[in-house]
SEKEPA-848348 format. One record per residue (C-alpha): residue number from 1; x, y, z. Coordinates in Angstrom, 2 decimals. Layout:
// residues N
<rec><pos>NUM</pos><xx>X</xx><yy>Y</yy><zz>Z</zz></rec>
...
END
This chain:
// residues 216
<rec><pos>1</pos><xx>0.06</xx><yy>0.03</yy><zz>-0.43</zz></rec>
<rec><pos>2</pos><xx>1.40</xx><yy>3.50</yy><zz>-1.23</zz></rec>
<rec><pos>3</pos><xx>1.01</xx><yy>6.29</yy><zz>1.70</zz></rec>
<rec><pos>4</pos><xx>-1.22</xx><yy>8.13</yy><zz>-0.64</zz></rec>
<rec><pos>5</pos><xx>-2.97</xx><yy>4.90</yy><zz>-1.28</zz></rec>
<rec><pos>6</pos><xx>-3.54</xx><yy>4.93</yy><zz>3.20</zz></rec>
<rec><pos>7</pos><xx>-3.56</xx><yy>8.82</yy><zz>2.75</zz></rec>
<rec><pos>8</pos><xx>-7.30</xx><yy>8.07</yy><zz>1.15</zz></rec>
<rec><pos>9</pos><xx>-8.84</xx><yy>5.78</yy><zz>3.42</zz></rec>
<rec><pos>10</pos><xx>-8.35</xx><yy>8.74</yy><zz>6.77</zz></rec>
<rec><pos>11</pos><xx>-11.07</xx><yy>10.81</yy><zz>7.70</zz></rec>
<rec><pos>12</pos><xx>-9.36</xx><yy>12.81</yy><zz>9.34</zz></rec>
<rec><pos>13</pos><xx>-10.79</xx><yy>13.58</yy><zz>12.06</zz></rec>
<rec><pos>14</pos><xx>-11.70</xx><yy>16.73</yy><zz>14.84</zz></rec>
<rec><pos>15</pos><xx>-14.86</xx><yy>16.14</yy><zz>17.07</zz></rec>
<rec><pos>16</pos><xx>-13.33</xx><yy>18.03</yy><zz>20.31</zz></rec>
<rec><pos>17</pos><xx>-16.20</xx><yy>19.62</yy><zz>22.19</zz></rec>
<rec><pos>18</pos><xx>-13.64</xx><yy>22.76</yy><zz>22.17</zz></rec>
<rec><pos>19</pos><xx>-12.93</xx><yy>22.57</yy><zz>18.69</zz></rec>
<rec><pos>20</pos><xx>-12.73</xx><yy>26.31</yy><zz>16.82</zz></rec>
<rec><pos>21</pos><xx>-13.30</xx><yy>27.56</yy><zz>13.48</zz></rec>
<rec><pos>22</pos><xx>-9.61</xx><yy>28.09</yy><zz>13.55</zz></rec>
<rec><pos>23</pos><xx>-9.21</xx><yy>24.39</yy><zz>14.33</zz></rec>
<rec><pos>24</pos><xx>-11.37</xx><yy>23.33</yy><zz>11.10</zz></rec>
<rec><pos>25</pos><xx>-9.06</xx><yy>25.33</yy><zz>8.72</zz></rec>
<rec><pos>26</pos><xx>-5.97</xx><yy>23.73</yy><zz>10.51</zz></rec>
<rec><pos>27</pos><xx>-7.68</xx><yy>20.10</yy><zz>9.83</zz></rec>
<rec><pos>28</pos><xx>-8.49</xx><yy>21.16</yy><zz>6.50</zz></rec>
<rec><pos>29</pos><xx>-5.04</xx><yy>22.26</yy><zz>5.72</zz></rec>
<rec><pos>30</pos><xx>-3.71</xx><yy>19.34</yy><zz>6.33</zz></rec>
<rec><pos>31</pos><xx>-6.50</xx><yy>17.20</yy><zz>4.72</zz></rec>
<rec><pos>32</pos><xx>-5.38</xx><yy>19.45</yy><zz>1.28</zz></rec>
<rec><pos>33</pos><xx>-1.44</xx><yy>18.92</yy><zz>2.51</zz></rec>
<rec><pos>34</pos><xx>-1.57</xx><yy>15.23</yy><zz>3.15</zz></rec>
<rec><pos>35</pos><xx>-4.61</xx><yy>13.75</yy><zz>0.30</zz></rec>
<rec><pos>36</pos><xx>-6.78</xx><yy>12.22</yy><zz>3.28</zz></rec>
<rec><pos>37</pos><xx>-9.91</xx><yy>11.10</yy><zz>1.83</zz></rec>
<rec><pos>38</pos><xx>-12.21</xx><yy>12.86</yy><zz>4.21</zz></rec>
<rec><pos>39</pos><xx>-12.69</xx><yy>15.27</yy><zz>6.93</zz></rec>
<rec><pos>40</pos><xx>-15.02</xx><yy>14.43</yy><zz>10.01</zz></rec>
<rec><pos>41</pos><xx>-16.65</xx><yy>17.68</yy><zz>12.00</zz></rec>
<rec><pos>42</pos><xx>-19.14</xx><yy>18.37</yy><zz>13.61</zz></rec>
<rec><pos>43</pos><xx>-22.70</xx><yy>19.74</yy><zz>12.21</zz></rec>
<rec><pos>44</pos><xx>-21.65</xx><yy>23.32</yy><zz>12.71</zz></rec>
<rec><pos>45</pos><xx>-19.14</xx><yy>22.93</yy><zz>10.90</zz></rec>
<rec><pos>46</pos><xx>-20.00</xx><yy>21.48</yy><zz>7.61</zz></rec>
<rec><pos>47</pos><xx>-20.17</xx><yy>24.71</yy><zz>5.92</zz></rec>
<rec><pos>48</pos><xx>-17.27</xx><yy>26.25</yy><zz>7.17</zz></rec>
<rec><pos>49</pos><xx>-15.06</xx><yy>22.78</yy><zz>5.81</zz></rec>
<rec><pos>50</pos><xx>-17.02</xx><yy>22.38</yy><zz>2.67</zz></rec>
<rec><pos>51</pos><xx>-15.92</xx><yy>26.63</yy><zz>2.12</zz></rec>
<rec><pos>52</pos><xx>-12.20</xx><yy>25.34</yy><zz>2.58</zz></rec>
<rec><pos>53</pos><xx>-12.49</xx><yy>21.94</yy><zz>0.92</zz></rec>
<rec><pos>54</pos><xx>-13.90</xx><yy>23.70</yy><zz>-2.18</zz></rec>
<rec><pos>55</pos><xx>-11.80</xx><yy>22.46</yy><zz>-5.08</zz></rec>
<rec><pos>56</pos><xx>-10.38</xx><yy>19.57</yy><zz>-4.51</zz></rec>
<rec><pos>57</pos><xx>-11.36</xx><yy>15.63</yy><zz>-3.84</zz></rec>
<rec><pos>58</pos><xx>-11.60</xx><yy>15.58</yy><zz>0.34</zz></rec>
<rec><pos>59</pos><xx>-15.17</xx><yy>14.51</yy><zz>1.24</zz></rec>
<rec><pos>60</pos><xx>-16.94</xx><yy>16.81</yy><zz>4.44</zz></rec>
<rec><pos>61</pos><xx>-17.81</xx><yy>13.98</yy><zz>6.60</zz></rec>
<rec><pos>62</pos><xx>-20.60</xx><yy>14.59</yy><zz>10.08</zz></rec>
<rec><pos>63</pos><xx>-21.71</xx><yy>13.01</yy><zz>12.39</zz></rec>
<rec><pos>64</pos><xx>-25.96</xx><yy>12.79</yy><zz>13.97</zz></rec>
<rec><pos>65</pos><xx>-26.43</xx><yy>11.87</yy><zz>17.44</zz></rec>
<rec><pos>66</pos><xx>-22.88</xx><yy>11.99</yy><zz>18.53</zz></rec>
<rec><pos>67</pos><xx>-21.98</xx><yy>10.68</yy><zz>20.87</zz></rec>
<rec><pos>68</pos><xx>-24.77</xx><yy>9.30</yy><zz>22.76</zz></rec>
<rec><pos>69</pos><xx>-27.17</xx><yy>8.50</yy><zz>19.68</zz></rec>
<rec><pos>70</pos><xx>-29.56</xx><yy>8.51</yy><zz>22.32</zz></rec>
<rec><pos>71</pos><xx>-31.92</xx><yy>11.45</yy><zz>20.33</zz></rec>
<rec><pos>72</pos><xx>-35.14</xx><yy>10.68</yy><zz>18.79</zz></rec>
<rec><pos>73</pos><xx>-35.64</xx><yy>9.19</yy><zz>15.68</zz></rec>
<rec><pos>74</pos><xx>-36.90</xx><yy>12.63</yy><zz>14.15</zz></rec>
<rec><pos>75</pos><xx>-34.25</xx><yy>14.45</yy><zz>15.78</zz></rec>
<rec><pos>76</pos><xx>-31.83</xx><yy>11.97</yy><zz>13.80</zz></rec>
<rec><pos>77</pos><xx>-33.39</xx><yy>12.51</yy><zz>10.72</zz></rec>
<rec><pos>78</pos><xx>-33.27</xx><yy>16.41</yy><zz>11.09</zz></rec>
<rec><pos>79</pos><xx>-29.56</xx><yy>16.22</yy><zz>11.99</zz></rec>
<rec><pos>80</pos><xx>-29.43</xx><yy>14.15</yy><zz>8.56</zz></rec>
<rec><pos>81</pos><xx>-31.64</xx><yy>16.13</yy><zz>6.60</zz></rec>
<rec><pos>82</pos><xx>-29.48</xx><yy>19.74</yy><zz>8.14</zz></rec>
<rec><pos>83</pos><xx>-26.23</xx><yy>18.28</yy><zz>6.84</zz></rec>
<rec><pos>84</pos><xx>-26.78</xx><yy>17.00</yy><zz>4.04</zz></rec>
<rec><pos>85</pos><xx>-28.21</xx><yy>20.99</yy><zz>3.31</zz></rec>
<rec><pos>86</pos><xx>-24.91</xx><yy>22.22</yy><zz>4.07</zz></rec>
<rec><pos>87</pos><xx>-22.78</xx><yy>20.35</yy><zz>2.08</zz></rec>
<rec><pos>88</pos><xx>-22.19</xx><yy>16.76</yy><zz>3.62</zz></rec>
<rec><pos>89</pos><xx>-21.00</xx><yy>14.09</yy><zz>1.50</zz></rec>
<rec><pos>90</pos><xx>-21.02</xx><yy>11.90</yy><zz>4.08</zz></rec>
<rec><pos>91</pos><xx>-23.02</xx><yy>10.92</yy><zz>7.67</zz></rec>
<rec><pos>92</pos><xx>-21.47</xx><yy>9.38</yy><zz>10.70</zz></rec>
<rec><pos>93</pos><xx>-24.59</xx><yy>7.97</yy><zz>12.83</zz></rec>
<rec><pos>94</pos><xx>-23.99</xx><yy>6.90</yy><zz>16.35</zz></rec>
<rec><pos>95</pos><xx>-26.97</xx><yy>4.21</yy><zz>16.80</zz></rec>
<rec><pos>96</pos><xx>-29.55</xx><yy>3.62</yy><zz>19.84</zz></rec>
<rec><pos>97</pos><xx>-27.00</xx><yy>1.61</yy><zz>21.54</zz></rec>
<rec><pos>98</pos><xx>-29.56</xx><yy>0.87</yy><zz>24.81</zz></rec>
<rec><pos>99</pos><xx>-32.63</xx><yy>0.10</yy><zz>22.09</zz></rec>
<rec><pos>100</pos><xx>-30.28</xx><yy>-2.18</yy><zz>20.87</zz></rec>
<rec><pos>101</pos><xx>-29.33</xx><yy>-3.90</yy><zz>23.90</zz></rec>
<rec><pos>102</pos><xx>-33.15</xx><yy>-4.20</yy><zz>24.86</zz></rec>
<rec><pos>103</pos><xx>-33.76</xx><yy>-6.14</yy><zz>21.77</zz></rec>
<rec><pos>104</pos><xx>-35.62</xx><yy>-3.59</yy><zz>19.81</zz></rec>
<rec><pos>105</pos><xx>-35.04</xx><yy>-4.54</yy><zz>16.82</zz></rec>
<rec><pos>106</pos><xx>-37.12</xx><yy>-3.19</yy><zz>14.44</zz></rec>
<rec><pos>107</pos><xx>-36.57</xx><yy>-0.17</yy><zz>16.49</zz></rec>
<rec><pos>108</pos><xx>-32.37</xx><yy>0.82</yy><zz>15.43</zz></rec>
<rec><pos>109</pos><xx>-33.29</xx><yy>-0.53</yy><zz>11.75</zz></rec>
<rec><pos>110</pos><xx>-36.20</xx><yy>2.32</yy><zz>11.56</zz></rec>
<rec><pos>111</pos><xx>-33.89</xx><yy>4.72</yy><zz>12.42</zz></rec>
<rec><pos>112</pos><xx>-31.16</xx><yy>4.45</yy><zz>10.55</zz></rec>
<rec><pos>113</pos><xx>-33.72</xx><yy>3.56</yy><zz>7.73</zz></rec>
<rec><pos>114</pos><xx>-34.97</xx><yy>7.19</yy><zz>8.19</zz></rec>
<rec><pos>115</pos><xx>-31.18</xx><yy>9.00</yy><zz>8.67</zz></rec>
<rec><pos>116</pos><xx>-30.73</xx><yy>7.18</yy><zz>4.96</zz></rec>
<rec><pos>117</pos><xx>-33.81</xx><yy>7.96</yy><zz>3.62</zz></rec>
<rec><pos>118</pos><xx>-33.11</xx><yy>11.81</yy><zz>4.44</zz></rec>
<rec><pos>119</pos><xx>-29.80</xx><yy>11.64</yy><zz>3.83</zz></rec>
<rec><pos>120</pos><xx>-30.42</xx><yy>11.21</yy><zz>-0.27</zz></rec>
<rec><pos>121</pos><xx>-27.46</xx><yy>10.27</yy><zz>-2.51</zz></rec>
<rec><pos>122</pos><xx>-25.51</xx><yy>10.85</yy><zz>0.84</zz></rec>
<rec><pos>123</pos><xx>-23.71</xx><yy>7.67</yy><zz>2.43</zz></rec>
<rec><pos>124</pos><xx>-24.47</xx><yy>6.85</yy><zz>6.14</zz></rec>
<rec><pos>125</pos><xx>-22.39</xx><yy>5.27</yy><zz>8.57</zz></rec>
<rec><pos>126</pos><xx>-23.43</xx><yy>2.86</yy><zz>11.34</zz></rec>
<rec><pos>127</pos><xx>-21.72</xx><yy>3.79</yy><zz>14.14</zz></rec>
<rec><pos>128</pos><xx>-22.01</xx><yy>0.20</yy><zz>16.70</zz></rec>
<rec><pos>129</pos><xx>-20.13</xx><yy>1.37</yy><zz>19.44</zz></rec>
<rec><pos>130</pos><xx>-18.56</xx><yy>-2.34</yy><zz>19.67</zz></rec>
<rec><pos>131</pos><xx>-17.67</xx><yy>-1.45</yy><zz>23.52</zz></rec>
<rec><pos>132</pos><xx>-21.33</xx><yy>-1.75</yy><zz>24.23</zz></rec>
<rec><pos>133</pos><xx>-21.92</xx><yy>-4.81</yy><zz>22.68</zz></rec>
<rec><pos>134</pos><xx>-21.60</xx><yy>-8.99</yy><zz>22.43</zz></rec>
<rec><pos>135</pos><xx>-20.38</xx><yy>-10.83</yy><zz>19.65</zz></rec>
<rec><pos>136</pos><xx>-24.03</xx><yy>-11.76</yy><zz>18.38</zz></rec>
<rec><pos>137</pos><xx>-25.34</xx><yy>-8.41</yy><zz>18.96</zz></rec>
<rec><pos>138</pos><xx>-22.47</xx><yy>-6.71</yy><zz>16.82</zz></rec>
<rec><pos>139</pos><xx>-23.63</xx><yy>-9.71</yy><zz>14.22</zz></rec>
<rec><pos>140</pos><xx>-27.10</xx><yy>-8.21</yy><zz>14.24</zz></rec>
<rec><pos>141</pos><xx>-26.79</xx><yy>-4.33</yy><zz>14.28</zz></rec>
<rec><pos>142</pos><xx>-24.57</xx><yy>-4.72</yy><zz>11.00</zz></rec>
<rec><pos>143</pos><xx>-27.14</xx><yy>-7.19</yy><zz>9.52</zz></rec>
<rec><pos>144</pos><xx>-30.14</xx><yy>-4.22</yy><zz>10.76</zz></rec>
<rec><pos>145</pos><xx>-28.06</xx><yy>-1.17</yy><zz>9.57</zz></rec>
<rec><pos>146</pos><xx>-27.45</xx><yy>-2.69</yy><zz>6.22</zz></rec>
<rec><pos>147</pos><xx>-31.07</xx><yy>-3.67</yy><zz>5.90</zz></rec>
<rec><pos>148</pos><xx>-32.15</xx><yy>-0.02</yy><zz>6.60</zz></rec>
<rec><pos>149</pos><xx>-29.89</xx><yy>1.04</yy><zz>3.25</zz></rec>
<rec><pos>150</pos><xx>-26.60</xx><yy>2.07</yy><zz>5.03</zz></rec>
<rec><pos>151</pos><xx>-23.25</xx><yy>1.77</yy><zz>3.18</zz></rec>
<rec><pos>152</pos><xx>-20.75</xx><yy>1.74</yy><zz>5.72</zz></rec>
<rec><pos>153</pos><xx>-20.53</xx><yy>-0.07</yy><zz>10.17</zz></rec>
<rec><pos>154</pos><xx>-17.93</xx><yy>1.18</yy><zz>11.87</zz></rec>
<rec><pos>155</pos><xx>-16.41</xx><yy>0.31</yy><zz>14.87</zz></rec>
<rec><pos>156</pos><xx>-17.27</xx><yy>3.24</yy><zz>17.65</zz></rec>
<rec><pos>157</pos><xx>-17.62</xx><yy>7.38</yy><zz>18.19</zz></rec>
<rec><pos>158</pos><xx>-14.03</xx><yy>7.20</yy><zz>19.96</zz></rec>
<rec><pos>159</pos><xx>-16.18</xx><yy>8.90</yy><zz>23.61</zz></rec>
<rec><pos>160</pos><xx>-17.37</xx><yy>5.27</yy><zz>24.61</zz></rec>
<rec><pos>161</pos><xx>-14.76</xx><yy>3.41</yy><zz>27.51</zz></rec>
<rec><pos>162</pos><xx>-13.16</xx><yy>1.12</yy><zz>24.39</zz></rec>
<rec><pos>163</pos><xx>-12.46</xx><yy>1.82</yy><zz>20.64</zz></rec>
<rec><pos>164</pos><xx>-11.68</xx><yy>-0.13</yy><zz>17.73</zz></rec>
<rec><pos>165</pos><xx>-10.57</xx><yy>-3.73</yy><zz>18.51</zz></rec>
<rec><pos>166</pos><xx>-9.16</xx><yy>-5.75</yy><zz>15.57</zz></rec>
<rec><pos>167</pos><xx>-11.29</xx><yy>-8.50</yy><zz>16.26</zz></rec>
<rec><pos>168</pos><xx>-14.92</xx><yy>-6.65</yy><zz>16.02</zz></rec>
<rec><pos>169</pos><xx>-13.81</xx><yy>-5.62</yy><zz>12.70</zz></rec>
<rec><pos>170</pos><xx>-13.13</xx><yy>-8.89</yy><zz>11.07</zz></rec>
<rec><pos>171</pos><xx>-16.51</xx><yy>-10.38</yy><zz>12.30</zz></rec>
<rec><pos>172</pos><xx>-17.73</xx><yy>-7.14</yy><zz>11.44</zz></rec>
<rec><pos>173</pos><xx>-15.63</xx><yy>-7.06</yy><zz>7.34</zz></rec>
<rec><pos>174</pos><xx>-16.99</xx><yy>-11.48</yy><zz>7.65</zz></rec>
<rec><pos>175</pos><xx>-20.51</xx><yy>-10.34</yy><zz>8.70</zz></rec>
<rec><pos>176</pos><xx>-21.21</xx><yy>-7.61</yy><zz>5.41</zz></rec>
<rec><pos>177</pos><xx>-21.25</xx><yy>-7.80</yy><zz>2.02</zz></rec>
<rec><pos>178</pos><xx>-18.77</xx><yy>-7.32</yy><zz>0.05</zz></rec>
<rec><pos>179</pos><xx>-19.85</xx><yy>-3.98</yy><zz>-1.63</zz></rec>
<rec><pos>180</pos><xx>-20.44</xx><yy>-2.70</yy><zz>2.01</zz></rec>
<rec><pos>181</pos><xx>-17.82</xx><yy>-0.46</yy><zz>4.12</zz></rec>
<rec><pos>182</pos><xx>-16.39</xx><yy>-1.10</yy><zz>7.32</zz></rec>
<rec><pos>183</pos><xx>-14.47</xx><yy>1.70</yy><zz>9.43</zz></rec>
<rec><pos>184</pos><xx>-12.59</xx><yy>1.42</yy><zz>12.52</zz></rec>
<rec><pos>185</pos><xx>-11.92</xx><yy>4.01</yy><zz>14.67</zz></rec>
<rec><pos>186</pos><xx>-12.22</xx><yy>5.17</yy><zz>18.57</zz></rec>
<rec><pos>187</pos><xx>-8.45</xx><yy>5.18</yy><zz>19.42</zz></rec>
<rec><pos>188</pos><xx>-6.05</xx><yy>4.20</yy><zz>16.23</zz></rec>
<rec><pos>189</pos><xx>-3.01</xx><yy>6.67</yy><zz>17.20</zz></rec>
<rec><pos>190</pos><xx>-0.49</xx><yy>4.91</yy><zz>15.23</zz></rec>
<rec><pos>191</pos><xx>0.08</xx><yy>3.31</yy><zz>11.94</zz></rec>
<rec><pos>192</pos><xx>0.97</xx><yy>0.25</yy><zz>12.90</zz></rec>
<rec><pos>193</pos><xx>-2.17</xx><yy>0.43</yy><zz>14.95</zz></rec>
<rec><pos>194</pos><xx>-3.81</xx><yy>1.69</yy><zz>11.28</zz></rec>
<rec><pos>195</pos><xx>-2.59</xx><yy>-1.06</yy><zz>9.29</zz></rec>
<rec><pos>196</pos><xx>-3.95</xx><yy>-4.04</yy><zz>11.77</zz></rec>
<rec><pos>197</pos><xx>-7.50</xx><yy>-2.68</yy><zz>11.37</zz></rec>
<rec><pos>198</pos><xx>-6.96</xx><yy>-2.83</yy><zz>7.37</zz></rec>
<rec><pos>199</pos><xx>-6.24</xx><yy>-6.34</yy><zz>7.40</zz></rec>
<rec><pos>200</pos><xx>-8.53</xx><yy>-6.84</yy><zz>9.51</zz></rec>
<rec><pos>201</pos><xx>-10.64</xx><yy>-5.59</yy><zz>6.80</zz></rec>
<rec><pos>202</pos><xx>-11.24</xx><yy>-2.43</yy><zz>7.67</zz></rec>
<rec><pos>203</pos><xx>-11.44</xx><yy>0.12</yy><zz>4.42</zz></rec>
<rec><pos>204</pos><xx>-11.81</xx><yy>3.49</yy><zz>6.33</zz></rec>
<rec><pos>205</pos><xx>-9.79</xx><yy>5.03</yy><zz>9.27</zz></rec>
<rec><pos>206</pos><xx>-11.21</xx><yy>7.21</yy><zz>11.55</zz></rec>
<rec><pos>207</pos><xx>-8.54</xx><yy>8.92</yy><zz>13.79</zz></rec>
<rec><pos>208</pos><xx>-7.21</xx><yy>12.29</yy><zz>14.74</zz></rec>
<rec><pos>209</pos><xx>-3.84</xx><yy>11.56</yy><zz>14.01</zz></rec>
<rec><pos>210</pos><xx>-4.17</xx><yy>11.13</yy><zz>10.87</zz></rec>
<rec><pos>211</pos><xx>-1.03</xx><yy>12.90</yy><zz>10.42</zz></rec>
<rec><pos>212</pos><xx>1.06</xx><yy>10.82</yy><zz>12.84</zz></rec>
<rec><pos>213</pos><xx>0.03</xx><yy>7.81</yy><zz>11.01</zz></rec>
<rec><pos>214</pos><xx>0.74</xx><yy>9.06</yy><zz>7.75</zz></rec>
<rec><pos>215</pos><xx>4.08</xx><yy>10.56</yy><zz>8.41</zz></rec>
<rec><pos>216</pos><xx>5.71</xx><yy>7.24</yy><zz>10.40</zz></rec>
END
């Protein structure tokens, strides 16, 4: 894998609560300089990132119901609609973890489908927050996300008690069809960690350490 190929797999991420507009501009400058596939920012910064990255191949991704996933389905759908209107090209949606744990699978699937509908052609990545789920629940969550129209399944927010683990990435890759992406995120800070996730089956890496990874 070349440096540019790896960079294209990285979602260069800044989701710190205290992030400022200047921080987002710096993030976008780094994304341009290193050729990252996307930046991932909070919804309030989508328009700024779109402006900063105009004329480049770097996509702008944002999050929905981040990091808890506990907003109502109606609010999640409205967030998605607003983000797409602002120019977001990808959405990272946190599923309702409590509903998943309670076995409310119809609710979980319907909620993802509502966001996918509002997103239109914009791909939706469903964050499972795997640190809270058993292997069986990870498999079920992947299947629900795919049935609801999601284009990716993603491990973690990075704000839970655990991040991406290669065995969970491998399980997710084995569960979904080849045309569905698997994104590993949460705690990936080095080149070695990124490559471990890719070897396990991830085709995207979400990280705030993109510059460190690519310069290694």
